[in-house]
N, CA and C atoms as an extended XYZ file, in Angstrom:
351
Properties=species:S:1:pos:R:3:atomname:S:1:resname:S:1:resid:I:1 pbc="F F F"
N       -27.133        6.777        7.186 N   MET     1
C       -27.512        8.101        7.266 CA  MET     1
C       -29.146        8.083        7.402 C   MET     1
N       -29.468        9.009        8.197 N   THR     2
C       -30.900        9.203        8.605 CA  THR     2
C       -31.896        8.969        7.290 C   THR     2
N       -32.955        8.257        7.361 N   TYR     3
C       -33.808        8.379        6.292 CA  TYR     3
C       -35.102        8.926        6.815 C   TYR     3
N       -36.038        9.499        5.902 N   VAL     4
C       -37.141       10.425        6.142 CA  VAL     4
C       -38.370        9.796        5.314 C   VAL     4
N       -39.568        9.434        5.930 N   ASP     5
C       -40.673        9.534        4.911 CA  ASP     5
C       -41.480       10.709        5.381 C   ASP     5
N       -41.999       11.348        4.084 N   GLY     6
C       -42.546       12.684        4.269 CA  GLY     6
C       -43.942       12.729        3.773 C   GLY     6
N       -44.956       13.585        4.332 N   PHE     7
C       -46.413       13.432        3.797 CA  PHE     7
C       -46.873       14.770        3.748 C   PHE     7
N       -47.625       15.078        2.959 N   ILE     8
C       -48.485       16.186        2.778 CA  ILE     8
C       -49.962       15.889        2.405 C   ILE     8
N       -50.884       16.286        3.196 N   ILE     9
C       -52.290       16.015        2.814 CA  ILE     9
C       -53.069       17.227        3.258 C   ILE     9
N       -54.489       17.140        2.771 N   ALA    10
C       -55.374       18.361        3.037 CA  ALA    10
C       -56.491       17.510        4.015 C   ALA    10
N       -56.703       17.852        5.054 N   VAL    11
C       -57.569       17.340        5.939 CA  VAL    11
C       -58.997       18.393        5.992 C   VAL    11
N       -60.055       17.997        5.843 N   PRO    12
C       -61.163       18.873        6.041 CA  PRO    12
C       -61.216       19.292        7.499 C   PRO    12
N       -61.492       20.488        7.657 N   ASN    13
C       -61.622       20.967        9.142 CA  ASN    13
C       -62.687       20.030        9.978 C   ASN    13
N       -63.741       19.792        9.287 N   ALA    14
C       -64.745       19.100        9.945 CA  ALA    14
C       -64.278       17.718       10.412 C   ALA    14
N       -63.080       17.297        9.965 N   HIS    15
C       -62.507       16.014       10.417 CA  HIS    15
C       -61.314       16.108       11.056 C   HIS    15
N       -60.997       17.325       11.504 N   LEU    16
C       -59.673       17.351       12.095 CA  LEU    16
C       -59.435       16.483       13.575 C   LEU    16
N       -60.493       16.487       14.234 N   ASP    17
C       -60.538       15.702       15.427 CA  ASP    17
C       -60.217       14.340       15.427 C   ASP    17
N       -60.980       13.860       14.220 N   GLU    18
C       -60.871       12.588       13.859 CA  GLU    18
C       -59.445       12.218       13.479 C   GLU    18
N       -58.822       13.070       12.624 N   TYR    19
C       -57.421       12.972       12.145 CA  TYR    19
C       -56.478       13.070       13.399 C   TYR    19
N       -56.725       13.922       14.195 N   LYS    20
C       -55.770       14.037       15.475 CA  LYS    20
C       -55.971       12.696       16.226 C   LYS    20
N       -57.038       11.919       16.408 N   LYS    21
C       -56.797       10.668       16.999 CA  LYS    21
C       -56.127        9.618       16.035 C   LYS    21
N       -56.479        9.626       14.944 N   MET    22
C       -55.801        8.733       13.987 CA  MET    22
C       -54.130        8.876       14.127 C   MET    22
N       -53.756       10.097       14.011 N   ALA    23
C       -52.392       10.572       14.073 CA  ALA    23
C       -51.756       10.017       15.427 C   ALA    23
N       -52.434       10.257       16.510 N   ALA    24
C       -52.040        9.719       17.729 CA  ALA    24
C       -51.687        8.255       17.890 C   ALA    24
N       -52.627        7.501       17.269 N   THR    25
C       -52.546        6.186       17.128 CA  THR    25
C       -51.317        5.762       16.256 C   THR    25
N       -51.223        6.336       15.142 N   ALA    26
C       -50.090        6.078       14.244 CA  ALA    26
C       -48.678        6.347       14.808 C   ALA    26
N       -48.596        7.530       15.554 N   ASN    27
C       -47.577        7.948       16.344 CA  ASN    27
C       -47.034        6.907       17.293 C   ASN    27
N       -47.930        6.304       18.006 N   GLU    28
C       -47.762        5.210       19.026 CA  GLU    28
C       -47.237        3.917       18.264 C   GLU    28
N       -47.868        3.668       17.040 N   VAL    29
C       -47.609        2.396       16.477 CA  VAL    29
C       -46.155        2.549       15.809 C   VAL    29
N       -45.846        3.662       15.054 N   TRP    30
C       -44.544        3.708       14.614 CA  TRP    30
C       -43.406        3.639       15.509 C   TRP    30
N       -43.554        4.700       16.560 N   LYS    31
C       -42.673        4.627       17.650 CA  LYS    31
C       -42.450        3.296       18.198 C   LYS    31
N       -43.468        2.482       18.458 N   ASP    32
C       -43.364        1.202       19.188 CA  ASP    32
C       -42.558        0.239       18.222 C   ASP    32
N       -42.619        0.424       16.977 N   HIS    33
C       -42.012       -0.488       16.224 CA  HIS    33
C       -40.652       -0.034       15.778 C   HIS    33
N       -40.193        1.149       16.355 N   GLY    34
C       -38.655        1.584       16.276 CA  GLY    34
C       -38.489        2.973       15.470 C   GLY    34
N       -39.543        3.715       14.849 N   ALA    35
C       -39.190        4.853       14.351 CA  ALA    35
C       -38.538        5.858       15.263 C   ALA    35
N       -37.608        6.680       14.723 N   LEU    36
C       -36.755        7.504       15.765 CA  LEU    36
C       -37.563        8.626       16.206 C   LEU    36
N       -38.302        9.182       15.121 N   SER    37
C       -39.482       10.395       15.588 CA  SER    37
C       -40.508       10.260       14.660 C   SER    37
N       -41.514       10.877       14.977 N   TYR    38
C       -42.824       10.936       14.321 CA  TYR    38
C       -43.455       12.474       14.622 C   TYR    38
N       -43.686       13.220       13.410 N   VAL    39
C       -43.892       14.694       13.568 CA  VAL    39
C       -45.248       14.855       12.795 C   VAL    39
N       -46.150       15.540       13.206 N   GLU    40
C       -47.444       15.938       12.542 CA  GLU    40
C       -47.513       17.443       12.594 C   GLU    40
N       -47.763       18.231       11.543 N   CYS    41
C       -47.858       19.682       11.827 CA  CYS    41
C       -49.084       20.103       10.985 C   CYS    41
N       -49.801       20.991       11.616 N   LEU    42
C       -50.938       21.834       10.935 CA  LEU    42
C       -50.458       23.253       10.284 C   LEU    42
N       -50.900       23.238        9.070 N   GLY    43
C       -50.600       24.513        8.245 CA  GLY    43
C       -50.788       25.650        8.930 C   GLY    43
N       -49.974       26.641        9.015 N   ASP    44
C       -50.166       27.837        9.854 CA  ASP    44
C       -49.734       29.086        8.781 C   ASP    44
N       -49.059       28.935        7.982 N   ASP    45
C       -48.504       29.865        7.044 CA  ASP    45
C       -48.231       29.288        5.726 C   ASP    45
N       -49.266       28.596        5.000 N   VAL    46
C       -49.036       27.941        3.810 CA  VAL    46
C       -49.992       28.622        2.726 C   VAL    46
N       -49.539       29.874        2.071 N   PRO    47
C       -50.280       30.481        1.127 CA  PRO    47
C       -50.576       29.675       -0.291 C   PRO    47
N       -51.541       29.968       -0.876 N   MET    48
C       -51.898       29.553       -2.336 CA  MET    48
C       -50.927       29.984       -3.337 C   MET    48
N       -49.810       29.272       -3.872 N   GLY    49
C       -49.035       30.024       -4.897 CA  GLY    49
C       -49.762       30.154       -6.077 C   GLY    49
N       -49.117       30.809       -7.079 N   GLU    50
C       -49.559       31.130       -8.379 CA  GLU    50
C       -49.581       29.849       -9.219 C   GLU    50
N       -48.297       29.115       -9.090 N   LEU    51
C       -48.206       27.818       -9.865 CA  LEU    51
C       -47.816       26.578       -9.117 C   LEU    51
N       -47.239       26.931       -7.811 N   THR    52
C       -46.656       25.698       -6.951 CA  THR    52
C       -47.037       26.126       -5.625 C   THR    52
N       -47.668       25.209       -4.842 N   SER    53
C       -47.588       25.519       -3.218 CA  SER    53
C       -48.120       24.184       -2.609 C   SER    53
N       -48.022       24.274       -1.417 N   PHE    54
C       -48.634       22.930       -0.518 CA  PHE    54
C       -50.274       22.654       -0.856 C   PHE    54
N       -50.958       23.903       -0.765 N   PRO    55
C       -52.354       23.800       -0.964 CA  PRO    55
C       -52.572       23.194       -2.498 C   PRO    55
N       -51.946       23.814       -3.396 N   ARG    56
C       -52.090       23.305       -4.846 CA  ARG    56
C       -51.732       21.979       -5.025 C   ARG    56
N       -50.634       21.574       -4.490 N   ALA    57
C       -50.188       20.375       -4.540 CA  ALA    57
C       -51.030       19.252       -4.164 C   ALA    57
N       -51.841       19.345       -3.155 N   VAL    58
C       -52.937       18.502       -2.635 CA  VAL    58
C       -54.321       18.914       -3.089 C   VAL    58
N       -54.371       19.863       -3.975 N   GLN    59
C       -55.715       20.294       -4.380 CA  GLN    59
C       -56.614       20.585       -3.084 C   GLN    59
N       -56.214       21.539       -2.189 N   ALA    60
C       -56.878       21.749       -0.951 CA  ALA    60
C       -58.047       22.463       -1.372 C   ALA    60
N       -59.048       22.327       -0.551 N   LYS    61
C       -60.372       22.989       -0.739 CA  LYS    61
C       -60.307       24.035        0.296 C   LYS    61
N       -61.336       25.037        0.209 N   ASP    62
C       -61.427       26.204        1.370 CA  ASP    62
C       -61.564       25.928        2.750 C   ASP    62
N       -62.021       24.609        2.925 N   ASP    63
C       -62.589       24.060        4.155 CA  ASP    63
C       -61.596       23.030        4.613 C   ASP    63
N       -60.365       23.031        4.095 N   GLU    64
C       -59.294       22.122        4.539 CA  GLU    64
C       -58.083       22.760        5.086 C   GLU    64
N       -57.422       21.932        5.911 N   ILE    65
C       -56.077       22.654        6.570 CA  ILE    65
C       -55.003       21.486        5.909 C   ILE    65
N       -53.808       22.139        5.675 N   ILE    66
C       -52.715       21.536        5.178 CA  ILE    66
C       -51.986       20.729        6.331 C   ILE    66
N       -51.801       19.443        6.231 N   VAL    67
C       -50.846       18.693        7.085 CA  VAL    67
C       -49.582       18.333        6.789 C   VAL    67
N       -48.691       18.498        7.354 N   PHE    68
C       -47.149       18.284        6.830 CA  PHE    68
C       -46.803       17.289        7.843 C   PHE    68
N       -46.333       16.178        7.519 N   SER    69
C       -45.753       15.195        8.671 CA  SER    69
C       -44.501       14.378        8.059 C   SER    69
N       -43.768       13.998        8.999 N   TRP    70
C       -42.330       13.212        8.784 CA  TRP    70
C       -42.305       12.190        9.884 C   TRP    70
N       -41.575       10.980        9.292 N   ILE    71
C       -41.158        9.869       10.288 CA  ILE    71
C       -39.656        9.784        9.962 C   ILE    71
N       -38.871        9.645       10.974 N   THR    72
C       -37.492        9.446       10.794 CA  THR    72
C       -37.013        7.952       11.241 C   THR    72
N       -35.831        7.440       10.439 N   TYR    73
C       -35.467        6.217       10.644 CA  TYR    73
C       -33.914        6.347       10.548 C   TYR    73
N       -33.233        5.111       11.085 N   ARG    74
C       -31.759        5.205       11.033 CA  ARG    74
C       -31.486        5.210        9.734 C   ARG    74
N       -31.951        4.343        8.801 N   ASP    75
C       -31.639        4.327        7.493 CA  ASP    75
C       -32.735        3.716        6.532 C   ASP    75
N       -32.582        3.432        5.208 N   ARG    76
C       -33.659        2.827        4.388 CA  ARG    76
C       -34.139        1.407        5.091 C   ARG    76
N       -33.058        0.719        5.262 N   ALA    77
C       -33.471       -0.690        5.719 CA  ALA    77
C       -33.914       -0.638        6.889 C   ALA    77
N       -33.844        0.276        7.868 N   HIS    78
C       -34.612        0.336        9.066 CA  HIS    78
C       -35.845        0.778        8.813 C   HIS    78
N       -36.111        1.672        7.965 N   ARG    79
C       -37.393        2.323        7.529 CA  ARG    79
C       -38.343        1.055        7.024 C   ARG    79
N       -37.645        0.277        6.148 N   ASP    80
C       -38.334       -0.856        5.603 CA  ASP    80
C       -39.047       -1.910        6.480 C   ASP    80
N       -37.915       -2.263        7.400 N   ALA    81
C       -38.241       -3.065        8.591 CA  ALA    81
C       -39.316       -2.517        9.545 C   ALA    81
N       -39.360       -1.283        9.915 N   VAL    82
C       -40.358       -0.637       10.764 CA  VAL    82
C       -41.684       -0.785        9.953 C   VAL    82
N       -41.583       -0.214        8.737 N   ASN    83
C       -43.015       -0.295        8.036 CA  ASN    83
C       -43.466       -1.643        7.876 C   ASN    83
N       -42.906       -2.688        7.828 N   ALA    84
C       -43.410       -3.909        7.501 CA  ALA    84
C       -44.076       -4.328        8.944 C   ALA    84
N       -43.568       -4.070       10.150 N   LYS    85
C       -44.215       -4.347       11.309 CA  LYS    85
C       -45.370       -3.485       11.429 C   LYS    85
N       -45.386       -2.008       11.098 N   VAL    86
C       -46.430       -1.299       11.271 CA  VAL    86
C       -47.699       -1.662       10.427 C   VAL    86
N       -47.413       -2.283        9.110 N   MET    87
C       -48.591       -2.538        8.444 CA  MET    87
C       -49.189       -3.943        8.828 C   MET    87
N       -48.484       -4.707        9.773 N   ALA    88
C       -49.037       -5.847       10.154 CA  ALA    88
C       -49.601       -5.471       11.674 C   ALA    88
N       -49.470       -4.228       12.210 N   ASP    89
C       -50.056       -4.005       13.655 CA  ASP    89
C       -51.642       -3.913       13.642 C   ASP    89
N       -52.187       -4.813       14.541 N   GLU    90
C       -53.576       -4.682       14.542 CA  GLU    90
C       -54.117       -3.401       14.975 C   GLU    90
N       -53.409       -2.609       15.608 N   ARG    91
C       -54.014       -1.253       16.124 CA  ARG    91
C       -54.398       -0.334       14.728 C   ARG    91
N       -53.793       -0.703       13.580 N   LEU    92
C       -54.102        0.088       12.548 CA  LEU    92
C       -55.206       -0.516       11.446 C   LEU    92
N       -55.655       -1.667       11.996 N   LYS    93
C       -56.864       -2.226       11.307 CA  LYS    93
C       -57.965       -1.139       11.340 C   LYS    93
N       -58.625       -1.022       10.119 N   GLY    94
C       -59.768       -0.098       10.116 CA  GLY    94
C       -59.498        1.350        9.761 C   GLY    94
N       -58.247        1.763       10.256 N   VAL    95
C       -57.875        3.105       10.158 CA  VAL    95
C       -57.565        3.492        8.644 C   VAL    95
N       -56.776        2.592        8.020 N   MET    96
C       -56.447        2.814        6.695 CA  MET    96
C       -57.592        2.812        5.758 C   MET    96
N       -58.755        2.160        6.012 N   GLU    97
C       -59.883        1.959        5.173 CA  GLU    97
C       -60.776        3.277        5.502 C   GLU    97
N       -60.637        3.999        6.640 N   ASN    98
C       -61.531        4.994        7.107 CA  ASN    98
C       -60.756        6.322        7.478 C   ASN    98
N       -59.705        6.602        6.597 N   MET    99
C       -59.092        7.815        6.809 CA  MET    99
C       -59.926        9.088        6.762 C   MET    99
N       -59.805       10.060        7.542 N   PRO   100
C       -60.641       11.284        7.557 CA  PRO   100
C       -60.193       12.339        6.731 C   PRO   100
N       -59.614       11.906        5.475 N   PHE   101
C       -59.015       12.799        4.494 CA  PHE   101
C       -59.004       11.924        3.166 C   PHE   101
N       -58.799       12.648        1.995 N   ASP   102
C       -58.802       12.097        0.905 CA  ASP   102
C       -57.309       11.506        0.401 C   ASP   102
N       -57.033       10.148        0.663 N   GLY   103
C       -55.781        9.685        0.458 CA  GLY   103
C       -55.342        9.804       -0.863 C   GLY   103
N       -56.234       10.105       -1.887 N   LYS   104
C       -55.827       10.008       -3.272 CA  LYS   104
C       -55.088       11.370       -3.506 C   LYS   104
N       -55.323       12.438       -2.694 N   ARG   105
C       -54.614       13.695       -2.877 CA  ARG   105
C       -53.084       13.789       -1.895 C   ARG   105
N       -53.074       12.721       -1.210 N   MET   106
C       -51.826       12.641       -0.377 CA  MET   106
C       -50.406       12.573       -1.325 C   MET   106
N       -49.488       13.413       -0.952 N   ILE   107
C       -48.237       13.386       -1.517 CA  ILE   107
C       -47.222       12.570       -0.300 C   ILE   107
N       -46.477       11.747       -0.756 N   TYR   108
C       -45.667       11.103        0.080 CA  TYR   108
C       -44.323       10.532       -0.652 C   TYR   108
N       -43.313       10.423        0.039 N   GLY   109
C       -42.103        9.894       -0.481 CA  GLY   109
C       -40.926        9.543        0.717 C   GLY   109
N       -40.094        8.851        0.349 N   GLY   110
C       -38.727        8.551        1.123 CA  GLY   110
C       -37.771        9.335        0.726 C   GLY   110
N       -36.888        9.723        1.776 N   PHE   111
C       -35.832       10.481        1.419 CA  PHE   111
C       -34.505       10.170        2.229 C   PHE   111
N       -33.457       10.045        1.621 N   THR   112
C       -32.131       10.091        2.200 CA  THR   112
C       -31.693       11.546        2.735 C   THR   112
N       -31.317       11.625        3.998 N   VAL   113
C       -30.999       13.046        4.413 CA  VAL   113
C       -29.761       13.289        3.870 C   VAL   113
N       -29.513       14.512        3.127 N   MET   114
C       -28.340       15.046        2.758 CA  MET   114
C       -27.502       15.944        3.586 C   MET   114
N       -28.181       16.650        4.579 N   ILE   115
C       -27.508       17.383        5.433 CA  ILE   115
C       -28.366       17.331        6.735 C   ILE   115
N       -27.694       17.244        7.972 N   GLU   116
C       -28.226       17.040        9.096 CA  GLU   116
C       -27.534       17.813       10.382 C   GLU   116
N       -28.125       18.644       10.963 N   SER   117
C       -27.302       18.959       12.006 CA  SER   117
C       -28.029       19.253       13.387 C   SER   117
C-alpha cells in the first residue's frame, strides 16, 4: 500500500525564492531515486485557529508562509530505500545545512495510506 512522507513548515516570505530553488532540487533528487510523486504547496487558506492550526503547529510568524508538502512511495520499504539514496546524493550537500527556513519548527512524519482513490 502507498506510503507518504508529509511535511509542514513556515518559510519566511523573504526566503521564498531560495526555498523554491531548494524544493526544485529536492523534487529532482527524490524523483531520480524512485519517489512516485513529490508535491510542494504554498498556503492560500490556512487561518490561525484558536487552539490548533497549521500556523500554530509550526509557530508561524506574520512574515512567513505555510508550506505543506508530501512525497509518495510504493510502500515503507521503498521509502526507506529511496531516502537512503537521497541522503547520499551529492546534489543535496550544503542544502540541508543552509535551509531557508527554521527546521526546528518543521513537522513531519511517515504515513501508511488507509484509503486511496
